[in-house]
C-alpha positions in Angstrom: 0.0 0.0 0.0 1.2 3.5 -0.8 2.2 5.7 2.1 -0.6 7.7 3.8 -0.6 11.4 3.0 -1.2 14.4 5.2 -3.3 16.8 3.1 -4.2 19.5 5.6 -2.6 20.8 8.8 -3.6 23.6 11.2 -3.0 24.7 14.8 -4.1 27.4 17.3 -1.7 30.0 18.4 0.1 28.8 21.6 -0.9 30.7 24.6 1.3 30.7 27.7 -0.3 28.9 30.6 -2.6 31.3 32.5 -3.0 33.8 29.7 -5.3 34.3 26.7 -6.4 30.7 26.2 -6.6 29.8 29.9 -10.4 29.8 30.0 -10.8 27.2 27.3 -11.3 23.5 27.9 -9.5 21.0 25.8 -12.4 20.4 23.4 -12.8 24.2 23.0 -9.2 24.4 21.9 -9.4 21.3 19.6 -12.8 21.7 17.9 -12.0 24.9 15.8 -8.8 23.3 14.5 -10.6 20.1 13.6 -13.2 22.1 11.7 -10.5 24.1 9.9 -8.5 21.0 8.7 -11.7 19.3 7.5 -12.6 22.4 5.5 -9.1 22.6 4.1 -9.1 19.0 3.0 -12.8 18.8 1.9 -12.5 20.1 -1.6 -10.5 17.1 -2.9 -10.9 14.4 -0.3 -14.7 14.4 -0.7 -14.3 13.4 -4.3 -12.4 10.2 -3.4 -14.4 8.9 -0.4 -18.0 7.9 0.0 -20.5 9.1 2.6 -20.7 12.1 4.8 -19.7 10.5 8.0 -21.9 12.9 9.9 -23.7 10.3 11.8 -26.6 11.5 14.0 -26.9 14.1 16.6 -24.7 16.8 15.0 -25.6 20.0 16.8 -23.8 23.1 15.4 -22.1 21.9 12.2 -23.3 20.2 9.0 -20.9 17.3 9.4 -17.6 16.7 7.7 -17.4 16.9 3.9 -16.2 13.3 3.7 -16.3 10.1 5.7 -14.0 10.5 8.8 -13.0 7.1 10.3 -11.7 8.4 13.6 -10.3 11.4 15.5 -7.1 10.6 17.3 -5.6 13.2 19.6 -2.6 13.3 21.9 -3.2 14.7 25.4 -1.2 14.0 28.6 -2.5 16.2 31.5 -6.1 16.8 30.6 -9.4 15.9 32.3 -9.7 12.3 31.1 -13.0 11.1 29.6 -11.4 10.7 26.1 -10.9 14.3 25.1 -10.6 13.3 21.4 -14.2 12.0 21.4 -15.4 15.1 23.2 -13.6 17.3 20.7 -15.0 15.3 17.7 -18.5 15.9 19.0 -17.8 19.6 19.8 -16.5 20.0 16.3 -19.8 18.8 14.9 -18.7 15.5 13.4 -21.7 13.7 14.8 -22.3 10.7 17.0 -21.1 8.3 14.3 -17.4 9.5 14.4 -15.4 7.9 17.2 -12.4 9.3 19.0 -9.2 8.0 20.7 -6.8 9.8 23.1 -3.1 8.9 23.1 -0.7 9.6 26.0 3.0 9.4 25.1 3.5 12.6 27.1 5.3 15.3 25.1 5.3 13.0 22.0 1.6 12.4 22.2 0.6 14.6 19.3 3.1 13.0 16.9 2.2 9.5 18.2 -1.4 10.2 17.3 -0.5 11.1 13.8 1.5 7.9 13.5 -1.4 5.8 14.9 -3.8 7.3 12.4 -1.4 6.5 9.5 -0.9 3.0 10.8 -4.6 2.4 10.8 -4.8 3.4 7.1 -1.9 1.2 6.3 -3.7 -1.7 7.9 -6.4 -1.5 5.4 -9.1 1.1 6.5 -8.9 3.6 3.6 -11.1 6.2 5.2 -9.4 9.6 6.1 -8.6 10.4 9.7 -8.1 13.5 11.8 -5.1 13.3 14.1 -3.2 15.7 16.3 -2.9 16.9 19.9 -4.4 19.2 22.4 -3.4 20.5 25.8 -4.9 23.0 28.3 -2.2 23.3 30.9 -4.2 26.1 32.4 -7.2 23.8 33.1 -5.3 20.6 33.9 -6.8 19.0 37.0 -5.0 18.7 40.3 -4.4 15.0 40.9 -4.3 13.4 44.3 -3.9 10.1 46.1 -5.7 9.7 49.5 -6.3 13.5 49.4 -2.7 14.4 48.8 -2.0 16.3 45.6 0.9 15.6 43.4 2.5 17.4 40.4 2.8 14.5 38.0 2.5 10.7 37.7 5.6 8.6 37.8 7.6 8.2 34.6 9.2 5.0 35.8 8.7 2.5 38.6 10.5 2.2 41.9 14.1 1.3 41.3 14.5 3.3 38.1 15.6 6.9 37.8 12.5 9.2 37.6 13.6 12.9 37.3 11.2 15.5 36.3 12.0 17.0 32.9 13.7 20.2 34.2 15.9 18.2 36.5 16.6 15.7 33.7 17.6 18.6 31.3 20.0 20.0 33.9 21.5 16.5 34.4 21.8 16.1 30.6 23.6 19.5 30.3 26.1 18.4 32.9 26.5 14.9 31.4 27.2 16.3 28.0 29.2 19.3 29.1 26.8 21.8 27.5 27.6 25.3 28.9 25.1 28.0 29.7 26.5 30.3 26.9 25.6 27.7 24.3 22.2 27.2 25.7 21.5 31.0 25.8 22.7 31.2 22.2 20.3 28.4 21.1 17.3 30.0 22.8 18.1 33.4 21.4 18.4 31.9 17.9 15.0 30.2 18.3 13.3 33.5 19.3 15.0 35.4 16.5 13.9 32.9 13.9 10.3 32.9 15.2 10.2 36.7 15.3 11.4 36.9 11.7 8.9 34.2 10.6 6.1 36.1 12.4 7.0 39.4 10.6 7.2 37.6 7.3 3.8 36.0 7.7 5.0 32.4 7.6 2.7 31.3 10.4 -0.4 32.9 8.9 -1.5 29.9 6.8 -1.4 27.4 9.6 -3.0 29.4 12.4 -6.7 29.3 13.5 -7.2 32.4 15.6 -8.8 31.8 18.9 -9.9 33.9 21.9 -8.5 37.0 20.2 -5.1 35.4 19.7 -3.5 35.6 16.2 0.1 34.7 17.2 2.0 32.7 19.7 2.4 34.9 22.8 5.8 33.7 24.0 7.8 34.8 20.9 10.6 37.2 22.0 9.4 37.2 25.6 12.7 36.1 27.2 15.1 36.9 24.5 16.6 40.2 25.9 16.7 38.8 29.4 18.7 35.6 28.7 22.1 36.7 30.0 20.6 38.1 33.2 18.3 35.2 34.2 19.4 33.2 37.3 20.1 29.5 37.1 17.2 27.2 38.1 19.5 25.0 40.2 22.5 25.8 42.4 25.6 25.8 40.2 23.4 24.8 37.3 23.2 26.1 33.7 19.4 26.0 32.9 17.4 29.2 33.2 13.7 30.1 32.6 14.9 31.5 29.3 16.5 28.2 28.1 13.4 26.3 29.2 10.2 26.4 27.1 7.1 28.1 28.4 4.3 25.7 29.1 1.3 26.6 27.0 -2.3 25.9 25.9 -3.1 25.0 22.3 -4.1 22.4 19.8 -3.0 21.1 16.4 -4.6 18.8 13.9 -4.0 17.2 10.5 -6.0 15.1 8.0 -4.3 12.0 6.8 -5.7 10.0 3.8 -4.6 6.9 1.8 -1.8 7.5 -0.7 -1.8 6.2 -4.2 -0.6 7.1 -7.7 2.1 9.7 -8.6 0.0 12.6 -7.2 -0.3 11.4 -3.7 -4.0 10.4 -3.6 -5.7 7.6 -5.4 -8.5 7.7 -7.9 -6.5 10.0 -10.2 -6.8 12.9 -7.8 -3.7 15.0 -7.0 -3.3 17.1 -3.9 -0.1 18.6 -2.3 0.7 17.0 0.9 3.2 15.1 3.1 3.5 11.3 2.7 4.4 9.5 5.9 7.4 7.5 4.7 8.5 5.9 8.0 8.3 6.4 11.7 9.9 5.1 14.9 9.1 5.1 18.6 12.0 4.0 20.8 13.0 3.8 24.5 16.1 5.3 26.1 17.6 5.7 29.6 14.9 7.3 31.8 17.6 9.2 33.6 18.4 11.1 30.4 15.0 11.3 28.6 15.9 14.4 26.7 18.0 12.4 24.2 15.1 10.2 23.0 14.5 12.1 19.8 18.0 11.3 18.5 17.7 7.4 18.3 14.1 7.8 17.1 15.2 10.0 14.2 18.0 7.7 13.3 15.7 4.6 13.4 13.0 6.3 11.3 15.5 7.5 8.7 17.0 4.0 8.5 13.6 2.5 7.9 13.2 5.0 5.1 16.6 4.2 3.6 17.8 7.8 4.3 20.4 9.7 6.3 20.4 13.1 8.0 22.0 14.7 4.9 18.9 13.8 2.9 16.6 15.8 5.2 15.7 19.4 4.1 13.7 20.3 7.2 13.7 19.1 10.9 11.2 20.0 13.5 12.4 18.7 16.8 10.5 19.8 19.9 12.7 22.2 21.9 11.6 21.5 25.5 14.9 22.8 26.8 17.9 24.3 25.0 20.2 21.8 26.6 18.0 18.9 25.5 17.7 20.2 22.0 21.5 20.6 21.7 22.1 17.1 23.1 19.9 15.7 20.4 21.6 17.7 17.6 25.0 16.6 18.9 24.0 12.9 18.7 22.6 13.5 15.1 25.8 15.2 14.0 24.0 18.5 13.2 25.4 21.9 14.0 23.7 24.2 16.5 22.8 26.8 13.9 21.8 24.5 11.1 19.1 26.3 9.1 17.2 23.1 8.5 16.3 22.7 12.2 13.3 24.7 13.4 13.9 27.3 10.8 11.0 29.5 12.1 11.8 28.9 15.7 10.9 26.0 17.9 9.1 25.4 21.2 11.6 27.6 23.1 10.1 30.6 21.3 6.6 29.3 20.4 5.7 27.5 23.7 5.1 23.9 24.6 1.5 22.6 25.0 2.7 19.2 26.1 0.4 16.7 24.3 0.0 19.0 21.2 3.7 19.8 20.6 4.5 16.8 18.5 1.5 17.6 16.2 2.6 21.2 16.1 5.9 20.0 14.7 4.0 18.3 11.8 2.0 21.4 11.1 5.2 23.4 11.0 6.7 21.0 8.5 3.5 21.2 6.4 3.9 25.0 6.3 7.6 25.0 5.6 7.4 22.3 2.9 3.9 22.2 1.4 2.7 25.7 1.8 6.3 26.9 1.2 6.4 25.3 -2.3 9.1 22.6 -1.7 9.5 20.3 -4.7 8.1 16.8 -4.7 10.4 14.4 -3.0 11.7 16.9 -0.4 12.1 15.2 3.0 11.2 16.5 6.4 11.5 15.0 9.9 9.4 15.6 13.0 10.5 14.3 16.4 10.2 14.7 20.2 11.9 13.4 23.3 9.6 12.1 26.0 9.5 12.0 29.8 10.4 8.5 31.1 12.9 7.9 28.3 11.1 7.7 24.9 11.7 9.2 21.5 9.1 9.6 18.7 10.0 10.5 15.1 8.4 10.5 11.6 9.9 10.9 8.1 7.7 12.9 5.8 8.0 13.4 2.0 6.4 16.2 -0.1 4.0 14.8 -2.8 2.5 17.0 -5.5 
């Protein structure tokens, strides 16, 4: 079977936790993005699939323009209750369209895209919506026997289980990554994001929400970087070299591939074919490196190397973590292929959505940006507990 193809990709602006998007529940973040990608994809996909998929009980929407098999969303700190199904109903898809919520922590959104593509490869040729959503602002307080805790364990007793900030500091020390290099990386991310914002390179992917038309963290810490105190005694991490936790959602539509134009039935549509993917484990003491072996494994499965890749989007949870991944991939700090319009250090990090944001960014850089057919992009994330998620994507036209 031909590789599944992403034919539409959108996201909300990312709002820093407690700010403009703080009053919106996860389904209120995800539903407008789901509607936007369905509208984007509807013109061509509706001609190659049968049925409306609207089901019964659609309240505020006429139903999708084609038969949607499933809505698969990443989410890691939300309210439970299968947010993907709630979002599908809130988007007006109707009672007949199911939903599934994936938790691979910061890799959840990318893992959801992979799961949707895998279902198509397995033989169900109907399109799927996939992505991620996170409302850090409304994440519930969790407790055991009435005692609240910040997060669930990433590993069982007897295994290292650092939180991600502590793990990033440990990784900086382990790899000998100095503060000056981290500050430079964060400044570069903000500068690239600011330039992209001014040039309008985010405009085609954003779905304005709650009055927001741009990511609110861009440039926020850039001028302060040299003056910010370290987060740990004698450490190198600062608030400026750590991403801002955010609220937001991202979604794509993935359809069966076929023929030279990407879609079957003689219909051609620009998109990103999902060539290969990998989900790997790594040392839970140094979870920030997980993206590196995942990228290498996915590229190997695609028969490619890092030199074949035109665009990387690797979730920048921390400057030290991002640099450690680049070092293991043999890529220079300032390589223009990596997060060319800024990464999570500048845009913000809505946990379960960030991996899907990376796919949306690749779609904008390569498909909206007019890259030639055959151009390769890679999306990847490192994950708490010691995981890495990566996907290799190829432009089809």
